SELOKE-981109 format. One record per residue (C-alpha): residue number from 0; residue in one letter; x, y, z. Coordinates in Angstrom, 1 decimal, m for minus. Each point is the difference from the previous one (the first is absolute). Layout:
BEGIN
resi  resn  east  north  up
NUM  a  X  Y  Z
...
This chain:
BEGIN
resi  resn  east  north  up
0  m  m80.0  28.4  m115.9
1  i  m3.7  m0.6  m0.8
2  l  m1.4  m3.2  m1.5
3  k  m3.5  m1.0  m0.9
4  t  m1.8  m3.0  1.6
5  l  m3.5  m1.2  0.8
6  y  m1.9  0.2  3.3
7  r  m3.0  m1.9  1.1
8  e  m3.1  1.8  1.1
9  h  m3.5  m1.6  0.5
10  h  0.7  m3.0  m2.3
11  k  1.5  2.2  m2.8
12  l  3.4  1.1  m1.0
13  s  1.0  3.6  m0.3
14  l  3.1  1.5  m1.5
15  g  2.3  1.8  2.5
16  d  3.6  1.1  0.6
17  l  2.8  m1.4  2.1
18  e  2.8  2.3  1.0
19  l  3.4  m1.3  1.1
20  r  3.1  1.8  1.4
21  l  3.3  m1.1  1.5
22  i  1.3  1.9  3.1
23  p  3.1  m0.7  2.1
24  g  m0.5  m2.2  3.0
25  i  m0.4  m3.6  1.2
26  p  m1.0  m2.3  m3.0
27  q  m3.7  m0.5  0.5
28  m  m3.3  0.9  m1.7
29  h  m2.5  2.6  1.2
30  l  m3.6  m0.1  m1.4
31  v  m2.2  3.1  0.3
32  g  m3.4  0.9  m1.5
33  l  m2.2  m2.3  2.0
34  p  1.0  m3.4  m1.4
35  d  m1.9  m3.1  1.2
36  t  1.5  m2.7  2.3
37  r  1.2  m2.2  m2.9
38  l  2.0  2.9  m1.6
39  k  1.5  0.9  3.4
40  e  1.7  m3.4  0.0
41  v  1.4  0.2  m3.5
42  g  3.5  1.4  0.9
43  i  1.6  m3.2  1.2
44  k  m1.6  m1.9  m2.9
45  i  1.5  2.3  m2.7
46  k  3.4  m0.1  1.7
47  t  0.0  m3.8  0.0
48  a  m1.2  m0.1  m3.7
49  l  2.8  2.4  m1.1
50  r  2.7  m2.1  1.7
51  s  m1.4  m3.2  m1.5
52  a  0.2  1.5  m3.5
53  g  3.6  1.1  0.6
54  l  m0.9  3.7  0.3
55  r  1.0  2.4  2.8
56  w  m1.9  2.0  2.5
57  p  1.0  3.7  0.2
58  k  2.9  0.2  2.4
59  g  m0.1  2.7  2.8
60  q  m3.3  1.3  m1.3
61  q  m3.6  m0.2  1.0
62  v  m2.8  m0.6  m2.6
63  v  m3.0  2.3  0.5
64  v  m3.2  m1.1  m1.8
65  n  m2.9  2.4  m0.2
66  f  m3.4  m1.5  m1.2
67  r  m1.8  2.7  m1.9
68  s  m3.2  m2.0  m0.6
69  p  m3.5  1.3  m0.8
70  a  m1.4  m2.1  2.8
71  k  0.0  1.0  3.7
72  r  2.2  m3.0  0.9
73  s  2.4  m1.6  m2.5
74  s  m0.7  m3.7  m0.6
75  s  1.8  m1.8  m2.7
76  s  2.5  m2.9  0.1
77  g  0.7  0.9  m3.7
78  a  1.9  3.1  1.1
79  e  2.9  m2.3  1.0
80  l  1.3  0.0  m3.6
81  a  m0.1  3.8  m0.2
82  i  2.0  0.2  3.2
83  v  2.6  m2.5  m1.2
84  a  0.3  1.8  m3.4
85  g  0.5  3.3  1.7
86  i  2.7  m1.3  2.3
87  l  1.8  m1.6  m2.9
88  a  m0.2  3.2  m2.0
89  l  1.3  2.1  2.8
90  t  3.0  m2.3  0.5
91  d  0.7  m0.4  m3.8
92  q  m0.9  m3.7  0.0
93  l  m3.1  0.1  m2.2
94  p  0.5  m1.5  m3.5
95  g  0.3  2.7  m2.7
96  g  m3.1  m1.2  m1.9
97  l  m2.1  0.3  3.1
98  e  1.5  3.3  1.1
99  a  m1.1  1.6  m3.2
100  r  m3.6  m0.9  0.9
101  l  0.3  0.9  3.6
102  a  m2.1  3.3  0.1
103  d  m2.6  m0.8  m2.7
104  s  m1.0  m3.5  1.1
105  v  m2.3  m1.4  2.7
106  w  1.9  m2.5  2.3
107  f  m2.3  m2.6  1.5
108  g  1.3  m3.3  1.4
109  e  1.0  m2.0  3.0
110  v  3.6  m1.1  0.9
111  s  0.8  m3.3  1.6
112  l  3.0  m0.6  2.4
113  e  1.8  m1.7  m2.8
114  g  m0.2  3.0  m2.3
115  q  m2.8  m1.3  m2.2
116  i  m2.7  2.4  m1.1
117  c  m3.6  m1.0  m0.5
118  a  m3.2  1.8  m0.9
119  p  m2.4  0.7  2.9
120  f  m3.2  m2.0  0.4
121  d  m2.0  2.9  m1.5
122  f  2.1  0.5  m3.1
123  a  m3.0  m0.3  m2.2
124  r  m1.4  3.1  1.6
125  a  3.3  1.8  m0.6
126  l  m0.3  m0.5  m3.7
127  s  m3.4  1.7  0.1
128  a  1.3  2.9  2.2
129  v  3.1  0.8  m2.1
130  r  m1.0  1.4  m3.4
131  d  2.7  2.2  m1.6
132  e  3.0  m0.9  2.1
133  e  2.3  m3.0  m0.4
134  l  m0.5  m2.6  2.7
135  i  3.0  m1.8  1.4
136  t  m0.7  m3.0  2.3
137  g  1.4  m3.5  0.9
138  k  m0.9  m3.5  m1.2
139  v  m3.6  m0.2  m0.9
140  t  m2.1  m3.2  0.5
141  g  m3.6  m0.9  m0.4
142  h  m2.8  2.1  m1.7
143  v  1.1  3.5  m0.7
144  g  m2.5  1.4  m2.4
145  e  0.8  2.4  m2.8
146  g  3.1  2.3  m0.1
147  t  3.7  0.5  m0.5
148  w  2.7  0.0  2.6
149  h  3.8  m0.5  0.5
150  e  1.1  m3.0  2.1
151  w  3.1  0.3  2.2
152  a  0.2  m3.5  1.5
153  h  3.1  0.3  2.2
154  l  2.1  2.9  1.5
155  s  3.1  m1.4  m1.6
156  e  m1.4  0.2  m3.6
157  q  1.0  2.9  m2.1
158  e  m3.2  0.5  m2.0
159  a  m3.8  m0.2  0.3
160  n  m1.6  m2.0  m2.8
161  r  m3.2  1.3  m1.7
162  r  m3.1  m2.1  0.5
163  e  m3.5  0.3  m1.4
164  s  m3.3  m1.8  0.8
165  c  m3.4  0.1  m1.6
166  v  m3.3  m2.0  0.7
167  n  m2.0  m1.8  m2.6
168  w  m3.3  1.1  1.4
169  g  m1.9  m2.2  m2.6
170  q  1.5  m3.1  1.5
171  h  0.2  1.3  3.6
172  w  m3.8  m0.2  0.7
173  v  m1.4  m3.4  0.7
174  r  m3.8  0.0  0.4
175  p  m1.2  m2.3  2.8
176  e  m2.2  m2.7  m1.4
177  v  m3.2  m1.3  1.7
178  s  m1.4  m3.4  m0.7
179  g  m2.9  m2.1  1.2
180  l  m2.3  2.9  0.8
181  t  m3.2  1.0  m1.7
182  f  m2.1  3.2  0.5
183  s  m3.7  0.8  m0.5
184  e  m0.9  2.7  m2.5
185  p  m0.4  2.8  2.6
186  v  3.3  m0.9  1.5
187  s  1.7  m0.2  m3.4
188  e  m1.3  3.3  m1.0
189  l  1.1  1.6  3.3
190  l  3.5  m1.5  m0.2
191  a  0.4  1.3  m3.6
192  l  m1.4  3.4  0.9
193  v  2.2  0.5  3.1
194  a  3.1  m1.3  m1.8
195  h  m0.6  2.2  m3.0
196  s  m0.9  3.2  1.7
197  r  2.2  m0.5  3.2
198  l  m2.9  0.6  2.3
199  n  0.2  0.0  3.8
200  v  m2.4  m2.6  1.3
201  l  m1.6  m1.0  3.3
202  l  m1.5  m3.5  0.0
203  a  m2.6  m0.6  2.7
204  g  m1.9  m3.1  0.6
205  p  m0.3  m3.3  1.8
206  q  2.8  m2.4  0.7
207  g  1.0  m2.3  m2.8
208  s  m1.5  2.0  m2.8
209  g  3.3  0.5  m1.9
210  k  1.3  3.4  1.3
211  s  3.5  m1.2  0.7
212  t  0.2  m1.9  m3.3
213  f  m0.9  3.1  m1.8
214  t  2.9  2.0  1.5
215  q  2.4  m2.8  m0.7
216  v  m0.9  m0.3  m3.6
217  l  m0.3  3.7  m0.9
218  p  3.7  1.0  m0.1
219  s  0.7  m2.7  m2.7
220  l  m2.5  1.8  m2.3
221  l  1.6  3.4  0.1
222  e  1.9  1.5  m2.9
223  a  3.8  m0.6  0.0
224  p  1.7  2.6  2.2
225  d  1.2  3.2  m1.6
226  p  3.9  0.0  0.2
227  e  0.1  3.7  0.6
228  l  m2.4  m0.2  2.9
229  f  1.7  m3.1  1.3
230  k  3.3  1.9  0.3
231  e  m1.5  1.9  2.8
232  r  0.0  m3.2  2.0
233  v  3.6  m0.5  m0.9
234  r  0.8  3.4  1.4
235  l  m1.8  m0.9  3.2
236  f  1.0  m3.6  0.6
237  g  3.1  m0.6  m2.2
238  q  0.9  m3.5  m1.1
239  s  m2.9  m1.6  1.9
240  a  m2.4  1.7  m2.4
241  l  1.8  m1.3  m3.0
242  s  m0.5  m3.5  1.2
243  e  m3.8  0.5  m0.3
244  n  m1.3  m1.4  m3.3
245  w  m3.5  1.4  0.3
246  y  m1.9  2.5  2.1
247  a  0.9  0.1  3.7
248  v  m2.9  m1.3  2.1
249  q  m0.1  1.0  3.7
250  s  m2.5  m1.9  2.2
251  p  0.4  1.2  3.6
252  h  m1.7  m1.9  2.8
253  h  m2.8  2.0  1.6
254  s  2.0  0.2  3.3
255  v  2.7  2.2  m1.7
256  t  0.9  3.0  2.0
257  p  m0.6  3.6  m1.3
258  q  3.7  0.7  m0.2
259  a  0.8  m3.2  m1.9
260  m  m2.8  0.8  m2.4
261  i  0.6  3.7  m0.4
262  g  3.8  0.2  0.6
263  g  1.9  1.9  2.6
264  g  3.0  m0.4  2.4
265  l  3.1  2.1  0.1
266  p  1.3  0.2  m2.6
267  i  m3.4  m0.3  m1.7
268  q  m0.4  m3.4  m1.8
269  p  m2.8  m0.8  m2.4
270  g  m3.0  m2.2  1.0
271  v  m2.1  m2.5  m1.7
272  i  m1.9  2.5  m2.1
273  t  3.3  1.3  m1.5
274  r  1.2  m3.5  m0.6
275  a  m3.2  m0.4  m2.1
276  h  0.9  3.0  m2.1
277  q  m0.7  m0.7  m3.7
278  g  m1.4  m3.4  1.1
279  v  m3.1  m1.5  1.7
280  l  m1.0  0.3  3.7
281  v  m2.3  m2.8  1.1
282  m  m1.7  0.6  3.4
283  d  m1.9  m3.1  1.0
284  e  m2.4  0.4  3.0
285  f  0.0  3.7  m0.7
286  l  m2.2  1.1  2.9
287  e  2.2  m1.9  2.5
288  f  3.0  2.4  m0.6
289  h  0.8  2.7  2.5
290  p  m2.2  3.1  m0.6
291  v  3.2  2.1  m0.4
292  v  1.2  m2.3  m2.7
293  l  m3.3  0.2  m1.8
294  e  m0.2  3.8  0.1
295  s  3.6  0.4  m1.0
296  l  m0.8  m1.5  m3.4
297  r  m2.1  3.1  m1.0
298  e  3.0  2.3  m0.8
299  p  2.0  m2.5  m2.1
300  l  m3.1  m1.2  m1.9
301  e  m0.7  3.7  m0.8
302  n  3.5  1.3  m0.7
303  g  2.2  m3.0  m0.6
304  e  2.4  1.0  2.9
305  i  0.1  0.3  3.7
306  h  1.6  2.8  2.1
307  l  1.7  m1.1  3.2
308  a  1.6  2.0  2.9
309  r  1.8  m1.7  2.8
310  y  2.1  1.7  2.7
311  g  1.0  3.0  m2.2
312  d  0.6  m2.2  m3.1
313  e  m2.3  0.3  m3.0
314  a  m0.5  m2.2  m3.1
315  v  m2.4  m0.3  m2.9
316  l  m0.2  m3.7  m1.0
317  p  m1.7  m1.2  m3.3
318  a  m3.1  m2.2  0.5
319  k  m1.8  m0.4  m3.3
320  f  m1.6  m3.5  0.2
321  h  m3.0  m2.0  m1.2
322  l  m2.1  m0.8  3.0
323  l  m2.0  m3.3  0.3
324  a  m1.8  m0.5  3.3
325  t  m2.3  m2.7  1.4
326  t  m2.3  m0.1  3.0
327  n  m2.9  m1.8  1.7
328  l  m3.1  2.0  0.9
329  c  m0.2  m1.4  3.5
330  p  2.2  m2.1  2.5
331  c  m1.7  m3.3  m0.8
332  g  0.8  0.5  m3.7
333  k  m3.4  m1.1  m1.3
334  m  m1.8  3.3  m0.4
335  e  m1.1  1.0  m3.5
336  p  m1.8  3.1  m1.2
337  g  m3.5  0.0  1.4
338  y  1.1  m1.4  3.4
339  k  m0.6  m3.6  m0.8
340  n  1.6  m3.5  m0.3
341  g  0.1  m0.9  3.6
342  c  2.0  2.8  1.7
343  t  m0.3  m0.6  3.8
344  r  1.3  3.4  1.2
345  s  m2.1  3.0  0.9
346  a  m0.5  2.7  m2.5
347  s  1.7  2.6  2.2
348  h  3.1  m2.3  0.4
349  c  0.2  m0.5  m3.8
350  r  m0.5  3.7  m0.6
351  s  3.0  0.8  2.2
352  v  2.2  m2.1  m2.4
353  v  m1.2  1.7  m3.1
354  n  0.3  3.4  1.6
355  r  3.8  m0.4  0.1
356  l  m0.2  0.9  m3.7
357  s  m0.1  3.8  0.0
358  g  m1.7  1.8  m2.9
359  p  3.1  1.8  m1.2
360  l  1.9  m3.3  m0.1
361  l  m2.8  m1.8  m1.8
362  d  0.1  2.9  m2.5
363  r  3.6  m1.0  m1.0
364  f  m1.2  m3.3  m1.4
365  d  m1.3  0.1  m3.6
366  l  m2.1  m3.1  0.7
367  l  m1.8  m1.6  2.9
368  v  m0.9  m3.5  m1.0
369  f  m2.3  m2.4  1.9
370  t  1.1  m3.6  m0.6
371  d  m3.0  m2.0  1.2
372  n  m1.1  m1.0  m3.5
373  w  3.4  m0.9  m1.4
374  r  m0.5  m3.8  0.2
375  e  m2.6  0.0  m2.8
376  g  0.6  m0.4  m3.8
377  e  2.2  m2.0  m2.4
378  g  3.7  0.3  0.4
379  q  2.6  1.8  m2.1
380  s  3.7  m0.8  0.3
381  w  2.8  2.4  0.9
382  q  1.2  m0.1  m3.5
383  d  m3.4  1.1  m1.3
384  v  0.0  3.0  2.3
385  l  3.6  0.9  m1.0
386  e  m1.0  0.0  m3.7
387  r  m3.0  2.2  0.9
388  v  2.3  2.5  1.7
389  s  2.6  m0.1  m2.7
390  a  m2.6  0.7  m2.7
391  a  m1.4  2.9  2.0
392  r  3.4  1.5  0.5
393  k  0.9  m0.4  m3.6
394  f  m3.3  1.7  m1.0
395  a  0.6  2.9  2.4
396  h  3.5  0.6  m1.4
397  h  m1.4  0.5  m3.5
398  i  m2.9  2.3  0.6
399  e  0.0  3.8  0.3
400  s  m3.4  0.5  1.5
401  r  1.4  0.3  3.5
402  r  1.2  3.5  m0.9
403  f  m3.6  1.1  m0.8
404  e  m1.8  m1.9  2.8
405  p  m2.3  2.4  1.9
406  a  1.4  1.1  3.3
407  c  m3.3  m0.4  1.9
408  v  m2.4  m2.8  0.7
409  p  m3.3  0.1  m1.9
410  p  m2.7  1.8  2.1
411  e  m2.2  m3.1  0.3
412  f  2.8  m1.8  1.9
413  e  0.8  2.9  2.4
414  s  m1.2  m1.2  3.4
415  m  m0.7  2.3  2.9
416  g  3.2  0.8  1.9
417  m  2.3  m1.5  m2.6
418  n  3.4  1.5  0.5
419  h  3.0  0.5  m2.4
420  r  1.6  m3.4  0.9
421  r  m3.1  m1.9  m0.7
422  r  m0.4  1.7  m3.4
423  q  3.6  m0.8  m0.9
424  s  m0.5  m3.6  1.0
425  l  m3.2  m0.2  m2.0
426  l  1.8  1.4  m3.1
427  r  2.9  m2.5  0.4
428  v  m2.2  m3.0  0.4
429  a  m2.3  1.0  m2.9
430  r  3.1  0.6  m2.3
431  g  1.4  m3.3  1.1
432  l  m3.2  m1.8  m0.8
433  a  m0.1  1.6  m3.4
434  d  3.6  m1.2  m0.7
435  l  m1.0  m3.6  1.0
436  r  m2.9  0.2  m2.4
437  k  2.2  1.7  m2.7
438  l  m2.2  3.2  m0.2
439  e  1.6  3.3  m0.9
440  r  m2.8  1.9  1.8
441  i  m1.5  m0.7  3.4
442  g  m3.6  m1.1  m0.6
443  s  m3.0  m0.1  2.3
444  p  0.5  m3.7  1.0
445  e  3.5  0.8  1.1
446  w  m1.2  3.0  2.1
447  h  m2.7  m2.2  1.6
448  r  2.5  m2.8  0.8
449  a  2.5  2.5  1.4
450  d  m2.7  1.4  2.2
451  e  m0.8  m3.4  1.3
452  l  3.6  m0.7  0.8
453  v  1.0  3.5  1.4
454  c  m3.0  1.6  1.6
455  k  m2.6  m2.6  1.0
456  p  2.3  m2.0  2.3
457  i  0.7  3.1  2.0
458  v  m3.7  0.6  0.5
459  q  m0.5  m3.7  0.8
460  l  2.7  0.1  2.7
461  g  m1.8  2.9  1.6
462  q  m3.2  m2.0  0.1
463  l  1.7  m3.2  1.2
464  f  m1.7  0.2  3.5
465  g  m3.2  1.6  m1.1
């Protein structure tokens, strides 16, 4: 007899088969097919559950269970329900209504010693993994997302009841509100631009200039998450993702290890950058992170995923995130562009700090922003900035000029050595500025301002120490 169930592999669920047979011998269960430790202990648990529900274990027969999973090692507590259903079917104890669904359904649930059946902790991911087949599980609690399933609550019950769940995404999102803060015009423009165009930004400057405040405020200005993209997080993290009412924000400490940041272990588990998928990754004290951590950002920032190989195991984990990073320009935290404002360290010592930022990594940032002049100007509230972003977003949705925008930067803004990434950043920033100013076409002022934001700070950084 072959039943369908779900197996866990690298934080996702994959459909696989479970094969059961009865053979003469001492009544016991044999598990083959590389099951994990938890599944190896399931025999006595299932036997106890059957007796508690008034059902019998096969007399004078051994139960052989073969895990035919797509993974190299089978890992799924949800396979318990498939094993129980197979045993009951082979001994003519499965209720008729359930027996008719035996071969065409996916069985995914956990069984207690009292015979109760409950949905596994990652049931929300199961709804995403099962598309055309009927899903049979146990009692479902908590956030489950969107989908339809049949609920078999106890082994003694004769039928599984149909259940359905949907999410009202319009009411699910709750935008974080910020009060009591005001921002100067340059900062307001930058907040609106970064939030509207989803730019990766590195903020560099002296201590206390507002870098951390910028990264804390920015996620609240983003457009409400796209439900279809957000469902990727549900497939990755199950019910914990559904408890998020806005973008996930990951803010690792700069002492985080490369494995914790990137992911790894055996079986491979996702790291911080995958947990920031479809969300925001904030890296304060950027240049204090381990060099391996910093350089590992290059691949996911380029491709939106990271490829891992550990001890013969391989995985491709999604990692498409919005990166916000902050850093000081020297250890004392006082240096500004031009090597001024009382920095007491030697130029060679300060240069060694900035040199931790490699050229290819810097290239992944759309903007490098110096924050030494942020404390000047009249203040605008968070609500003012949000209205500015909303107006630009509404304007962008109603114009068609994007389709006809030139694919290259005007010749007068082509600087020596400008590569493809700088050109794309320049185009994105110029288009974002045009949206903020409600212009269908990018004009010369927008190109000049984009050049000031995208290209000139890179040159300024290279000239920092003369």
